[in-house]
N, C-alpha and C positions, 0 to 999 in steps of 0.2 A: 341696746341694739343699734341705735342711731350713731352713737360714738364709735362702735366697732365698724359700721359701714363707712364712716368718714375716714377713720384710720386706714381702712383697707383700700381706699381710693388713692392714697398717696404713693408716690414712687420713692422707693428706698434704695435704688441702685440694683445692679444685676444680682449680686450675692450679698444681701444684707446680713450682717453678723449681729447676733444678739449682743446687747451690751449697752453702754452709756450712750453712744451715738444714736442708736435706734430708739432708745427710750427718750432721748432729748427731742427727736423728731416727732414722736407720738405725743409727747407733752406739749410741744408747740402747736400741734393740730388741735388738741383739746383746749389749749389756751385761746386759740382762734374762736372756737365755739363758745367758750366762756365770754370772750370779748363781744361777740354778737349778742349775747345774753338773751336767748330765746325765752319768751314768756309762756309759750304753749307748744303743743306738738307741731302745729303748722309752721310756726316760726323756727322750730328746730329743724324741720325738713328743709325749709328755705335756707337756713344757715349751712346745712350739709351740702346743698346744691351750690351755694356760693363758694364754699371751699373747693368742691370738686371741679367746678368750671374754672376757677382761678388756677388751681394746680394744673389742670390740663392745658390751659392757655400758656402758662409759664413753661411747661414741658415742651410745647410746640415751639415757643420762642427759643428755648435752649437748643432744640434739635436743628432749628433753622440756622443757628450760628456755629454748628459743628464745622471744623476746618475742611474736612473732605466731603462736605455735603454738595450734591449736584445742584445746578441752578433750578431744575424742576423740583427737587426735594425741598430746597430752600423756599421756593415760591409756595409750594403746597403747605408747608409748615407755617409760613407766615399768614397764608390765607385762613387756615384752620385757627390759628391763634387769634386773628382778628374777629372771626365769627364767635369764638369762645369769649373773647373780651366783651363783645356786644351782648352776648347772652348773659354774661356776668353783670353787666350794667343794668340790664332789664330785670334780672333777679333782685339786684339791690333796690331798684325802684319798686318792684313788687313787694318786697319786704317792708319798705318804707310806707307804701300805700296801705298795706295790710295793718301795720302798726297804727296808722292814723285812722283806720276804719273808714276810709274814703271821705273823711271830712275835708272840706276845702274852705279857703278863706279868699274872699273876693274884695279887693280894695278899689273903690271908684274914686278916681282922682279929679275928673272934670265932669261937671254936670251942667247942661244947658237947659234952662227953663224958659220956654218961649211965652209970649203974651197969652194970657188966659190959662196958663198951666200952673200946676202946683207941684211942690217937691217935698219929700220927707227928709228932714234933717235929723241925723242921728243914726244909731245902730239899728239895722234891720235884721231880724232873725228869721231863718227859713221855717216854714211850717206853721206860721201864725194863722190865726183864725180870720184875720181881716177886720176884726172889730177893734174899735178904739177903746183902750183901757185907760184907767187913771194914771198908770205908769207911763203911758205914751200920749200925753196931751197934744203933742205935735203931729200925731199920725192923722192921715186923711182917711175918712170913712167913705166919702163919695166925692168925686170931683166932677162938677157939671161941665159938659162939653157943648160947644156950639155945633149946630148941624153943619155938615160939610157943604151942602148945597141948598140954597133957598129955592122953594118951589116957584116963586115969582120971577126969578132972574132969567130963566131960559124958557123958550116955548117948548111944549111937549114934543118929543121926537117920535117918529114912527118906529114901530117895532120891526126888527129884522125878520125876514122870512125864515121859517123853520124848514129843515130838510124833511123829505117825504116820510122817512121811517123814524123820525125822532119822537 
């Protein structure tokens, strides 16, 4: 059903004639879907939308370049093509994100450890329990911190008045 929907979105000309040319175009569309190689139904739908938005954008670009096209018609087609191209890029990004299942990789290049601080050296995996394991002898379980302000350094200050209804 999905393949039929994708084949139906393509433009084959005003009067397509059954035969080799039409069959070649349909085969090219199905080759596109095979090239995307969807692994499940959602990826299949995303691949179909990728084809449809690309085909529509290319048709708008083609129409914008027609020799007897008015300036307004040309501008409208170029504007639609640009929107479709952005939509296509977003769809490709969504497919890529879906395939990655939202996993991200963060690379920290520069770390500054100030006096009294400690740092973890090595790979950190999300979702850890925070406990030191034998596999992570370098991990920090608890880092002692110095208090921000010493009680003896400054005289006690008076409290600010509180508003009537507070």
